[in-house]
C-alpha positions, 0 to 999 in steps of 0.5 A, spaced: 649 227 411 653 220 411 650 213 409 648 209 415 650 203 412 658 205 413 657 207 420 658 199 422 666 200 420 667 205 426 668 202 433 663 206 436 658 202 432 661 195 433 655 190 435 650 194 433 644 192 427 643 197 421 636 199 424 639 201 431 644 205 427 639 208 423 635 210 429 641 214 432 643 217 425 638 223 426 641 224 433 648 226 430 651 232 427 656 232 421 662 237 422 667 240 418 674 243 420 680 246 416 687 245 417 689 248 424 682 249 426 681 248 434 675 243 435 676 242 442 679 247 447 683 244 453 679 246 460 673 248 456 666 245 456 665 239 451 658 236 451 660 231 445 664 225 443 666 225 436 669 220 431 673 222 425 670 220 418 676 223 414 682 227 416 687 227 422 687 231 428 692 232 434 691 231 441 695 236 446 695 237 453 699 243 456 702 244 449 705 237 449 702 233 443 700 226 446 697 223 440 694 224 433 688 220 431 685 219 424 679 216 421 675 212 425 678 214 432 673 217 437 675 223 441 671 227 447 669 221 450 672 222 457 668 229 457 661 225 455 663 220 460 665 224 466 662 231 465 668 235 466 672 240 462 676 238 456 682 234 458 686 236 452 686 241 446 684 237 439 686 241 433 685 239 425 691 237 422 688 237 415 681 238 412 677 234 417 670 231 417 667 228 424 660 226 426 658 229 433 654 225 438 652 230 444 650 228 451 643 230 450 643 225 444 646 219 448 640 221 453 635 220 448 638 213 446 638 211 453 631 213 454 629 210 448 633 204 446 637 201 452 641 196 448 643 200 443 646 205 449 649 199 452 653 197 446 655 205 445 658 205 452 661 198 451 665 200 445 667 207 448 670 203 454 674 199 449 676 205 445 678 208 452 682 201 454 686 201 447 688 208 448 690 207 455 694 201 453 697 205 448 699 211 452 702 206 458 706 203 452 709 210 450 710 212 458 714 205 459 718 206 453 720 213 455 720 213 463 727 214 466 725 209 471 726 203 466 733 203 467 733 199 473 730 193 469 
C-alpha cells in the first residue's frame, strides 16, 4: 500500500488536507502492469480513473499515438466523468504502477465528504484543461490550415 503522505504531490490531490487523503486512500486500489500490457481498451467500459505512481504509458486512438504519460499523470477521467466507453487505449511502456479510483469510490466520497469530492473534481477539470491546451497546441502546429497565417 502507498503511503498517503506522498499523495499530495499528485495533481489529483491538490488542495486536500492529509486527513482527507487518509480517508479516501482505502477506496483506491493499486495496480501493476508490465511493459506492453493494455490497461484500458478503446471502446470498452472503463469505470476507474488512474494516476501513475511510476512508469510510462502511451495513449492511442485508432492506433495513432496521441501522447505518452508519466508519473503523476491521470488517465481514465473522461470515462469516469461522462460514463461512456473508453476514448482511447492506454498501454504500459514499462513496468507501471498506478492507483485506481472507481466511479463507485467517487460516489462514496460524494456521499461522505462533499468538500473532498469537489476538490477532486476541480483537480480533474484542471488536468483535462491542461491536456486540452496541450492537444490544441499540437493540432495548431501540425494543421495544414496554418499556412494562411
